[in-house]
Structure formats: structure tokens, C-alpha cells
C-alpha positions in Angstrom: 63.4 289.2 -161.7 59.6 289.7 -161.4 57.1 290.8 -164.1 56.7 294.1 -162.3 60.4 294.7 -162.5 60.5 293.9 -166.2 57.6 296.1 -166.8 59.3 299.0 -165.1 62.4 298.4 -167.2 60.2 298.4 -170.3 58.6 301.6 -169.3 61.9 303.2 -168.5 63.5 302.1 -171.9 60.4 302.7 -174.0 62.2 305.4 -176.0 64.7 302.8 -177.2 62.0 300.5 -178.6 59.9 300.8 -181.7 56.2 300.4 -181.2 56.1 296.8 -182.4 58.8 295.6 -180.0 57.3 297.5 -177.1 53.9 295.8 -177.9 55.5 292.4 -178.1 57.1 292.8 -174.7 54.1 294.4 -173.0 51.9 291.4 -174.1 54.5 288.8 -173.1 55.1 290.3 -169.6 51.4 290.6 -169.0 50.9 286.8 -169.7 54.0 285.9 -167.7 52.5 287.7 -164.8 49.2 285.7 -165.3 51.3 282.5 -165.4 52.9 283.4 -162.1 49.5 283.9 -160.6 48.7 280.2 -161.4 51.2 278.7 -159.0 49.8 275.3 -157.9 47.7 274.9 -161.1 49.9 273.3 -163.7 47.3 273.3 -166.5 46.6 277.0 -166.3 50.2 277.9 -165.7 51.3 276.0 -168.7 48.6 277.6 -170.9 49.4 281.2 -169.8 53.2 280.6 -169.9 52.9 279.3 -173.5 50.9 282.4 -174.5 53.6 284.6 -173.0 56.3 282.7 -175.1 54.1 283.0 -178.2 53.9 286.8 -177.6 57.7 286.8 -177.6 58.7 284.4 -180.3 55.9 283.5 -182.7 55.5 285.9 -185.6 53.7 285.9 -188.9 56.5 283.6 -190.2 57.9 281.8 -187.2 56.2 278.6 -185.9 57.7 275.7 -184.0 59.4 273.3 -186.4 60.1 275.7 -189.3 63.4 277.4 -190.3 62.3 280.9 -189.2 61.6 279.6 -185.7 65.0 277.9 -185.5 66.6 281.1 -186.6 64.9 283.1 -183.8 66.0 280.4 -181.3 69.6 280.7 -182.6 69.4 284.5 -182.2 68.2 284.2 -178.6 71.0 281.7 -177.7 73.7 283.8 -179.3 72.6 286.8 -177.2 72.4 284.8 -174.0 75.8 285.9 -172.7 75.3 284.4 -169.3 74.4 281.0 -170.9 71.2 280.7 -168.8 69.5 278.7 -171.5 72.4 276.2 -171.6 72.3 276.0 -167.8 68.6 275.3 -167.8 68.8 272.5 -170.5 72.0 270.8 -169.3 71.8 271.1 -165.6 68.5 272.2 -164.1 66.2 270.3 -166.4 68.4 267.7 -168.1 66.4 264.7 -166.9 63.1 266.4 -167.6 64.1 267.3 -171.1 65.3 263.7 -171.8 61.9 262.4 -170.6 60.0 264.9 -172.7 61.9 264.1 -175.8 61.3 260.3 -175.4 57.6 260.8 -174.7 55.5 259.7 -177.8 52.5 261.6 -176.5 54.1 265.0 -177.2 55.2 263.9 -180.7 53.0 265.3 -183.5 53.2 262.3 -186.0 52.0 259.9 -183.2 48.7 261.8 -183.1 48.5 262.1 -186.9 48.8 258.3 -187.0 46.0 257.8 -184.5 43.7 259.9 -186.6 44.6 258.0 -189.8 43.9 254.6 -188.1 40.6 255.9 -186.7 39.5 256.6 -190.3 41.2 253.6 -191.9 42.1 250.8 -189.5 44.3 249.2 -192.2 46.4 252.3 -192.7 50.1 252.0 -192.2 52.1 254.5 -190.3 55.8 254.9 -189.8 55.6 257.2 -186.9 57.6 254.9 -184.6 60.6 254.9 -187.0 60.4 258.7 -187.3 60.0 259.0 -183.5 63.1 256.9 -182.9 65.1 259.0 -185.3 63.8 262.2 -183.8 64.6 261.0 -180.3 68.2 260.0 -181.3 68.7 263.3 -183.0 67.4 265.2 -179.9 69.6 263.2 -177.5 72.6 263.8 -179.8 71.9 267.5 -179.5 71.9 267.0 -175.7 75.2 265.1 -175.6 76.9 267.5 -178.1 75.6 270.6 -176.4 73.8 272.0 -179.4 71.8 274.5 -177.5 69.6 276.1 -180.3 68.7 272.7 -181.8 67.9 271.2 -178.4 65.7 274.1 -177.3 63.9 274.1 -180.7 63.1 270.4 -180.4 62.0 270.8 -176.8 59.6 273.6 -177.8 58.3 271.6 -180.7 57.3 268.9 -178.2 55.7 271.4 -175.9 53.8 273.0 -178.9 52.1 269.6 -179.4 51.2 269.5 -175.7 49.7 273.0 -175.9 47.6 272.1 -178.9 46.3 269.1 -177.0 45.5 271.1 -173.8 44.2 274.2 -175.4 42.3 272.3 -178.1 40.3 270.4 -175.5 42.2 267.1 -176.0 42.9 266.7 -172.3 40.9 266.7 -169.1 41.6 269.6 -166.7 43.8 268.5 -163.9 44.0 265.0 -165.3 46.4 262.5 -163.9 47.0 261.0 -167.4 49.3 263.7 -168.7 50.3 265.3 -165.4 54.0 264.7 -165.8 54.4 266.4 -169.2 52.2 269.3 -168.2 54.1 269.9 -165.0 57.4 269.6 -166.8 56.3 271.9 -169.6 55.1 274.5 -167.1 58.3 274.4 -165.1 60.5 274.7 -168.2 58.5 277.6 -169.6 58.5 279.5 -166.3 62.3 279.2 -166.1 62.8 280.1 -169.8 60.5 283.1 -170.0 62.4 285.6 -167.8 65.6 284.7 -169.7 63.9 285.4 -173.1 62.2 288.6 -171.9 65.5 289.9 -170.4 67.3 289.2 -173.7 64.7 291.0 -175.7 64.7 294.0 -173.3 68.5 294.2 -173.6 68.5 294.0 -177.4 65.7 296.2 -178.7 67.4 296.9 -182.0 67.6 293.3 -183.0 65.2 292.0 -185.7 62.6 290.0 -183.8 60.3 289.6 -186.7 56.9 291.0 -187.6 54.0 290.7 -185.2 51.3 288.4 -186.5 48.7 290.5 -184.7 49.9 294.2 -184.6 48.0 296.9 -182.9 45.5 298.4 -185.3 43.9 301.8 -184.8 40.1 302.1 -185.3 
């Protein structure tokens, strides 16, 4: 399904949606279209794909890593009757997900530790122990087929990557972080049409309050 096809469905079903949900989907589809236009440029495709996902899933309460975000992920997975998210995580991208979850450079506490050491070279950090526990937890989710938990952990890792890229902490088209950027881009481009389709098919679900609603002048 293409962005144009989803946009036509949104236009045709607009009477079923409240203004907030219609705005959410309109924004997300526009950024998904922008991401598709960046084929061959992993950095820009990852950035625009993340913005599209943010338009779908991030609200004034929900952020990667908190309980509201996990609740929203659980909601998406429960409505995914064709199990497309499961198929993506366990079959299409199983190896890529494992590599991402075992990559310290997309683990938030690793970077927190680097900043602490830069200020105080004698500072102690237990990020390695936390990282090992987190990686074991993630791989257990993979082996036990815990779809919401695994998707949430994967998106947590990608949120660290997007903070790095968008925050100017990486060189454009750099070879240093190429693997995780390309993996993140591919994952998001596969996930987005699934998420958008679910949200189109279930307009009456509670998808949260927009952090930036449309405000009339």
C-alpha cells in the first residue's frame, strides 16, 4: 500500500474520524511519503520515517520507555489481526533486531556514562551490567515471542539513534554508524504501513492526545 492509497482511504473515511485522529494520520502519511522519497539515503529516510512514527504514536504522555508508550504498543499489536508486526520481528528482521539489541551505541545509559566520564574521569558507571541485563531481557522477549515488549525495546533503541542523528551527534552519510541507521530505516519503513493501516481501520480506539494539536489563529 502506498502513501497515496492511504491518503485516499483517509479522505474517504474522514467522516468516521474525529479531527484529532484525522490530523494524526494526515501528518504521519505526509512524512511516510517523504521517507519513501529518500530511497537510497538512509540518514534522511530514517529521520523522516521516525517523524512519521512520532506523528502516529507519540502523544503528550507517551514516550519510548514509559508505561504509556508500552500501552500504545500493546494496543497496536492486539489490533494487528494479520500479525504483520510479529512476522516482521520474528522472520523478516530477526537477525537485524538481535544485532540492534546487542549494540551498545544505541543504548541510552552508554552515552550517559560517556558524558559522566568526560566531566569526571574517576566516575563509576554500571552501564555494562545494565546493558547486559537489558540485552538478555530483549532476547528473552524474542525467544518467548513477546511481541509488544520486543517492539517497545526495539523502538527504545531506535529512539536513542534518532536523538544522536537529529541532534547532530553523527556525521551525514557516515560509515561509523551505517549499519544501525540502515537497519533502523528498513525496520521503520516496514512498520509504518502496518501501524497506519491499523489506525485507519480503528478510528474509534483511544490513540491518545496530540502533543501539538491544530490551533486556530
